[in-house]
OpenMM code with the backbone's topology and positions (N, CA, C; nanometers):
from openmm import Vec3, app, unit

residues = "UNK UNK UNK UNK UNK UNK UNK UNK UNK UNK UNK UNK UNK UNK UNK UNK UNK UNK UNK UNK UNK UNK UNK UNK UNK UNK UNK UNK UNK UNK UNK UNK UNK UNK UNK UNK UNK UNK UNK UNK UNK UNK UNK UNK UNK UNK UNK UNK UNK UNK UNK UNK UNK UNK UNK UNK UNK UNK UNK UNK UNK UNK UNK UNK UNK UNK UNK UNK UNK UNK UNK UNK UNK UNK UNK UNK UNK UNK UNK UNK UNK UNK UNK UNK UNK UNK UNK UNK UNK UNK UNK UNK UNK UNK UNK UNK UNK UNK UNK UNK UNK".split()
positions = [
    Vec3(-0.8569, -1.6909, 0.6326),
    Vec3(-0.8295, -1.7207, 0.4929),
    Vec3(-0.9044, -1.6210, 0.4019),
    Vec3(-0.8381, -1.5877, 0.2905),
    Vec3(-0.9065, -1.5079, 0.1889),
    Vec3(-0.8950, -1.5896, 0.0559),
    Vec3(-0.9930, -1.5709, -0.0288),
    Vec3(-0.9928, -1.6443, -0.1545),
    Vec3(-0.9230, -1.5620, -0.2643),
    Vec3(-0.9153, -1.6169, -0.3837),
    Vec3(-0.8481, -1.5554, -0.4934),
    Vec3(-0.9058, -1.4207, -0.5350),
    Vec3(-1.0408, -1.4124, -0.5350),
    Vec3(-1.1056, -1.2885, -0.5726),
    Vec3(-1.0778, -1.1749, -0.4696),
    Vec3(-1.0842, -1.2113, -0.3439),
    Vec3(-1.0539, -1.1098, -0.2392),
    Vec3(-0.9085, -1.0668, -0.2487),
    Vec3(-0.8182, -1.1573, -0.2726),
    Vec3(-0.6726, -1.1234, -0.2853),
    Vec3(-0.6581, -1.0290, -0.4043),
    Vec3(-0.7270, -1.0505, -0.5132),
    Vec3(-0.7163, -0.9612, -0.6303),
    Vec3(-0.7634, -0.8200, -0.5905),
    Vec3(-0.8726, -0.8080, -0.5151),
    Vec3(-0.9185, -0.6781, -0.4703),
    Vec3(-0.8218, -0.6094, -0.3785),
    Vec3(-0.7551, -0.6860, -0.2919),
    Vec3(-0.6566, -0.6278, -0.2006),
    Vec3(-0.5384, -0.5766, -0.2854),
    Vec3(-0.4949, -0.6546, -0.3846),
    Vec3(-0.3884, -0.6105, -0.4710),
    Vec3(-0.4200, -0.4830, -0.5480),
    Vec3(-0.5438, -0.4722, -0.5955),
    Vec3(-0.5877, -0.3481, -0.6646),
    Vec3(-0.5796, -0.2268, -0.5702),
    Vec3(-0.6293, -0.2458, -0.4484),
    Vec3(-0.6232, -0.1385, -0.3516),
    Vec3(-0.4786, -0.0972, -0.3216),
    Vec3(-0.3927, -0.1979, -0.3118),
    Vec3(-0.2509, -0.1660, -0.2798),
    Vec3(-0.1854, -0.0963, -0.3991),
    Vec3(-0.2226, -0.1294, -0.5222),
    Vec3(-0.1662, -0.0610, -0.6388),
    Vec3(-0.2113, 0.0850, -0.6403),
    Vec3(-0.3371, 0.1059, -0.6082),
    Vec3(-0.3859, 0.2473, -0.6037),
    Vec3(-0.3131, 0.3217, -0.4945),
    Vec3(-0.2968, 0.2608, -0.3782),
    Vec3(-0.2263, 0.3273, -0.2681),
    Vec3(-0.0829, 0.3575, -0.3045),
    Vec3(-0.0170, 0.2676, -0.3761),
    Vec3(0.1223, 0.2883, -0.4111),
    Vec3(0.1340, 0.4106, -0.5043),
    Vec3(0.0349, 0.4356, -0.5832),
    Vec3(0.0382, 0.5543, -0.6695),
    Vec3(0.0206, 0.6853, -0.5945),
    Vec3(-0.0247, 0.6799, -0.4715),
    Vec3(-0.0515, 0.8013, -0.3968),
    Vec3(0.0536, 0.8383, -0.2976),
    Vec3(0.1347, 0.7409, -0.2553),
    Vec3(0.2386, 0.7697, -0.1539),
    Vec3(0.3791, 0.7386, -0.2015),
    Vec3(0.4737, 0.7764, -0.1231),
    Vec3(0.6134, 0.7482, -0.1605),
    Vec3(0.6396, 0.6016, -0.1324),
    Vec3(0.7532, 0.5529, -0.1829),
    Vec3(0.7912, 0.4131, -0.1700),
    Vec3(0.8045, 0.3755, -0.0216),
    Vec3(0.8671, 0.4582, 0.0564),
    Vec3(0.8879, 0.4330, 0.1952),
    Vec3(0.7542, 0.4246, 0.2718),
    Vec3(0.6658, 0.5228, 0.2425),
    Vec3(0.5337, 0.5206, 0.3076),
    Vec3(0.4554, 0.3922, 0.2652),
    Vec3(0.4662, 0.3538, 0.1396),
    Vec3(0.3945, 0.2352, 0.0950),
    Vec3(0.4496, 0.1115, 0.1686),
    Vec3(0.5762, 0.0986, 0.1857),
    Vec3(0.6293, -0.0155, 0.2534),
    Vec3(0.5777, -0.0289, 0.3958),
    Vec3(0.5660, 0.0863, 0.4641),
    Vec3(0.5066, 0.0856, 0.6012),
    Vec3(0.3616, 0.0428, 0.5981),
    Vec3(0.2851, 0.0950, 0.5007),
    Vec3(0.1449, 0.0582, 0.4917),
    Vec3(0.1241, -0.0818, 0.4423),
    Vec3(0.2096, -0.1297, 0.3554),
    Vec3(0.1953, -0.2625, 0.3014),
    Vec3(0.2167, -0.3688, 0.4083),
    Vec3(0.3031, -0.3370, 0.5031),
    Vec3(0.3283, -0.4290, 0.6118),
    Vec3(0.2056, -0.4511, 0.7001),
    Vec3(0.1072, -0.3597, 0.6854),
    Vec3(-0.0163, -0.3733, 0.7651),
    Vec3(-0.1186, -0.4658, 0.6981),
    Vec3(-0.0843, -0.5202, 0.5844),
    Vec3(-0.1685, -0.6199, 0.5181),
    Vec3(-0.0975, -0.7536, 0.5360),
    Vec3(-0.1288, -0.8271, 0.6395),
    Vec3(-0.0512, -0.9469, 0.6727),
    Vec3(-0.0988, -1.0736, 0.6028),
    Vec3(-0.0637, -1.0866, 0.4771),
    Vec3(-0.0937, -1.2070, 0.4006),
    Vec3(0.0324, -1.2924, 0.3951),
    Vec3(0.0208, -1.4157, 0.4413),
    Vec3(0.1352, -1.5024, 0.4477),
    Vec3(0.1706, -1.5593, 0.3114),
    Vec3(0.3014, -1.5847, 0.2889),
    Vec3(0.3514, -1.6591, 0.1690),
    Vec3(0.3099, -1.5930, 0.0399),
    Vec3(0.3152, -1.4652, 0.0298),
    Vec3(0.2837, -1.3986, -0.0964),
    Vec3(0.4076, -1.3251, -0.1441),
    Vec3(0.4119, -1.3107, -0.2755),
    Vec3(0.5189, -1.2302, -0.3391),
    Vec3(0.4899, -1.0825, -0.3159),
    Vec3(0.5912, -1.0043, -0.2876),
    Vec3(0.5694, -0.8600, -0.2636),
    Vec3(0.5000, -0.7995, -0.3855),
    Vec3(0.4036, -0.7201, -0.3616),
    Vec3(0.3130, -0.6724, -0.4663),
    Vec3(0.3888, -0.5926, -0.5740),
    Vec3(0.4865, -0.5089, -0.5350),
    Vec3(0.5586, -0.4329, -0.6328),
    Vec3(0.6965, -0.4923, -0.6641),
    Vec3(0.7311, -0.6012, -0.5995),
    Vec3(0.8584, -0.6716, -0.6177),
    Vec3(0.9769, -0.5773, -0.5958),
    Vec3(0.9577, -0.4761, -0.5061),
    Vec3(1.0673, -0.3854, -0.4757),
    Vec3(1.0983, -0.2784, -0.5774),
    Vec3(1.0091, -0.2577, -0.6765),
    Vec3(1.0296, -0.1609, -0.7806),
    Vec3(1.0182, -0.0183, -0.7225),
    Vec3(1.1093, 0.0703, -0.7606),
    Vec3(1.1077, 0.2055, -0.7138),
    Vec3(0.9877, 0.2836, -0.7707),
    Vec3(0.9510, 0.2536, -0.8942),
    Vec3(0.8409, 0.3219, -0.9609),
    Vec3(0.7389, 0.2234, -1.0093),
    Vec3(0.6098, 0.2625, -1.0001),
    Vec3(0.5036, 0.1779, -1.0471),
    Vec3(0.4664, 0.2154, -1.1924),
    Vec3(0.5175, 0.1411, -1.2835),
    Vec3(0.4958, 0.1695, -1.4266),
    Vec3(0.3698, 0.0933, -1.4768),
    Vec3(0.3128, 0.1371, -1.5889),
    Vec3(0.1974, 0.0661, -1.6443),
    Vec3(0.2286, -0.0857, -1.6719),
    Vec3(0.3478, -0.1155, -1.7182),
    Vec3(0.3841, -0.2530, -1.7393),
    Vec3(0.3850, -0.3341, -1.6090),
    Vec3(0.4341, -0.2737, -1.5014),
    Vec3(0.4375, -0.3421, -1.3758),
    Vec3(0.2966, -0.3665, -1.3233),
    Vec3(0.2068, -0.2708, -1.3433),
    Vec3(0.0673, -0.2865, -1.3028),
    Vec3(0.0027, -0.3996, -1.3798),
    Vec3(0.0247, -0.4057, -1.5112),
    Vec3(-0.0306, -0.5158, -1.5918),
    Vec3(0.0242, -0.6483, -1.5442),
    Vec3(0.1508, -0.6579, -1.5143),
    Vec3(0.2110, -0.7804, -1.4685),
    Vec3(0.1501, -0.8244, -1.3359),
    Vec3(0.1292, -0.7298, -1.2463),
    Vec3(0.0663, -0.7624, -1.1169),
    Vec3(-0.0755, -0.8167, -1.1367),
    Vec3(-0.1511, -0.7515, -1.2231),
    Vec3(-0.2908, -0.7902, -1.2409),
    Vec3(-0.3086, -0.9213, -1.3211),
    Vec3(-0.2067, -0.9551, -1.3996),
    Vec3(-0.2191, -1.0779, -1.4795),
    Vec3(-0.1565, -1.2032, -1.4149),
    Vec3(-0.0947, -1.1845, -1.2962),
    Vec3(-0.0359, -1.2986, -1.2354),
    Vec3(-0.1409, -1.4008, -1.1861),
    Vec3(-0.1083, -1.5250, -1.1894),
    Vec3(-0.2007, -1.6249, -1.1429),
    Vec3(-0.1940, -1.6384, -0.9932),
    Vec3(-0.3088, -1.6516, -0.9323),
    Vec3(-0.3166, -1.6533, -0.7862),
    Vec3(-0.3539, -1.7908, -0.7373),
    Vec3(-0.3171, -1.8221, -0.6108),
    Vec3(-0.3506, -1.9463, -0.5521),
    Vec3(-0.4997, -1.9424, -0.5169),
    Vec3(-0.5513, -2.0569, -0.4726),
    Vec3(-0.6928, -2.0646, -0.4341),
    Vec3(-0.7215, -1.9876, -0.3054),
    Vec3(-0.6402, -2.0095, -0.2045),
    Vec3(-0.6612, -1.9469, -0.0743),
    Vec3(-0.5292, -1.8932, -0.0171),
    Vec3(-0.5420, -1.7879, 0.0593),
    Vec3(-0.4260, -1.7277, 0.1260),
    Vec3(-0.4522, -1.7161, 0.2756),
    Vec3(-0.3499, -1.7499, 0.3507),
    Vec3(-0.3627, -1.7374, 0.4984),
    Vec3(-0.3355, -1.5920, 0.5340),
    Vec3(-0.4119, -1.5410, 0.6278),
    Vec3(-0.4005, -1.4009, 0.6739),
    Vec3(-0.3727, -1.4020, 0.8205),
    Vec3(-0.2783, -1.3175, 0.8651),
    Vec3(-0.2498, -1.3035, 1.0070),
    Vec3(-0.3631, -1.2237, 1.0712),
    Vec3(-0.4162, -1.2757, 1.1774),
    Vec3(-0.5306, -1.2095, 1.2460),
    Vec3(-0.4942, -1.1478, 1.3783),
    Vec3(-0.3616, -1.1401, 1.4083),
    Vec3(-0.3229, -1.0779, 1.5290),
    Vec3(-0.3469, -0.9242, 1.5254),
    Vec3(-0.3753, -0.8576, 1.6400),
    Vec3(-0.4048, -0.7154, 1.6430),
    Vec3(-0.2911, -0.6323, 1.5857),
    Vec3(-0.3250, -0.5373, 1.5063),
    Vec3(-0.2258, -0.4439, 1.4486),
    Vec3(-0.2992, -0.3189, 1.4064),
    Vec3(-0.2256, -0.2136, 1.3752),
    Vec3(-0.2909, -0.0864, 1.3294),
    Vec3(-0.3538, -0.1149, 1.1926),
    Vec3(-0.4698, -0.0596, 1.1720),
    Vec3(-0.5393, -0.0726, 1.0447),
    Vec3(-0.4888, 0.0319, 0.9478),
    Vec3(-0.4940, -0.0039, 0.8168),
    Vec3(-0.4419, 0.0888, 0.7140),
    Vec3(-0.5062, 0.2259, 0.7143),
    Vec3(-0.6431, 0.2357, 0.7259),
    Vec3(-0.7021, 0.3751, 0.7262),
    Vec3(-0.6469, 0.4593, 0.8418),
    Vec3(-0.6273, 0.3991, 0.9588),
    Vec3(-0.5718, 0.4742, 1.0682),
    Vec3(-0.4295, 0.5222, 1.0410),
    Vec3(-0.3496, 0.4323, 0.9803),
    Vec3(-0.2120, 0.4688, 0.9435),
    Vec3(-0.2073, 0.5786, 0.8398),
    Vec3(-0.2938, 0.5766, 0.7385),
    Vec3(-0.3050, 0.6780, 0.6373),
    Vec3(-0.3431, 0.8139, 0.7016),
    Vec3(-0.4408, 0.8126, 0.7933),
    Vec3(-0.4797, 0.9362, 0.8601),
    Vec3(-0.3660, 0.9898, 0.9457),
    Vec3(-0.2873, 0.8996, 1.0056),
    Vec3(-0.1742, 0.9437, 1.0869),
    Vec3(-0.0719, 1.0112, 0.9955),
    Vec3(-0.0397, 0.9547, 0.8756),
    Vec3(0.0527, 1.0131, 0.7853),
    Vec3(0.0012, 1.1521, 0.7383),
    Vec3(-0.1282, 1.1611, 0.7093),
    Vec3(-0.1834, 1.2882, 0.6681),
    Vec3(-0.1709, 1.3937, 0.7788),
    Vec3(-0.2006, 1.3570, 0.8994),
    Vec3(-0.1882, 1.4527, 1.0110),
    Vec3(-0.0462, 1.4957, 1.0305),
    Vec3(0.0480, 1.4045, 1.0219),
    Vec3(0.1878, 1.4407, 1.0357),
    Vec3(0.2320, 1.5397, 0.9252),
    Vec3(0.1926, 1.5155, 0.8019),
    Vec3(0.2273, 1.6086, 0.6959),
    Vec3(0.1645, 1.7447, 0.7163),
    Vec3(0.0371, 1.7479, 0.7550),
    Vec3(-0.0336, 1.8773, 0.7743),
    Vec3(0.0353, 1.9559, 0.8872),
    Vec3(0.0656, 1.8874, 0.9969),
    Vec3(0.1292, 1.9557, 1.1122),
    Vec3(0.2646, 2.0026, 1.0766),
    Vec3(0.3366, 1.9301, 0.9940),
    Vec3(0.4707, 1.9675, 0.9528),
    Vec3(0.4688, 2.0964, 0.8718),
    Vec3(0.3676, 2.1179, 0.7899),
    Vec3(0.3639, 2.2315, 0.6972),
    Vec3(0.2629, 2.3378, 0.7347),
    Vec3(0.2032, 2.3308, 0.8500),
    Vec3(0.0976, 2.4253, 0.8865),
    Vec3(0.1395, 2.5704, 0.8893),
    Vec3(0.2540, 2.6015, 0.9479),
    Vec3(0.2972, 2.7422, 0.9628),
    Vec3(0.3980, 2.7892, 0.8599),
    Vec3(0.4096, 2.7191, 0.7489),
    Vec3(0.5032, 2.7621, 0.6447),
    Vec3(0.4435, 2.8826, 0.5751),
    Vec3(0.5289, 2.9821, 0.5388),
    Vec3(0.4753, 3.1014, 0.4775),
    Vec3(0.4123, 3.0784, 0.3404),
    Vec3(0.4538, 2.9785, 0.2685),
    Vec3(0.4011, 2.9567, 0.1330),
    Vec3(0.3102, 2.8358, 0.1245),
    Vec3(0.2636, 2.7827, 0.2402),
    Vec3(0.1751, 2.6677, 0.2367),
    Vec3(0.2539, 2.5371, 0.2175),
    Vec3(0.1800, 2.4342, 0.1900),
    Vec3(0.2413, 2.3023, 0.1742),
    Vec3(0.3095, 2.2897, 0.0395),
    Vec3(0.4367, 2.2556, 0.0428),
    Vec3(0.5140, 2.2427, -0.0808),
    Vec3(0.5008, 2.0970, -0.1350),
    Vec3(0.5289, 2.0823, -0.2624),
    Vec3(0.5235, 1.9536, -0.3288),
    Vec3(0.6286, 1.8597, -0.2692),
    Vec3(0.5924, 1.7384, -0.2283),
    Vec3(0.6900, 1.6484, -0.1639),
    Vec3(0.7630, 1.5634, -0.2643),
    Vec3(0.7195, 1.5559, -0.3884),
    Vec3(0.7825, 1.4616, -0.4778),
    Vec3(0.8813, 1.5287, -0.5688),
] * unit.nanometer
topology = app.Topology()
chain = topology.addChain("A")
for resn in residues:
    res = topology.addResidue(resn, chain)
    for name in ("N", "CA", "C"):
        topology.addAtom(name, app.Element.getBySymbol(name[0]), res)
């Protein structure tokens, strides 16, 4: 179980992460945060706008949230894996790593 304060911190970290990765990458990483019975953090929005961030931060939270404790890949490991894949993909390009967005 996690409480309301911890859930708010998890949401803040996921908002920051969404600003750094593509939508597809975020969906893969977000699945690694196994909180039961919660509304999707971005509600499927393609872009994270300031209004959406405010709406996320102002939503009322429940007292406690159930968390899945079964073994799974941790988010830092998944992020490092994505970084390694991108670096290896662009290592021998003549002009270096190009902008992905």
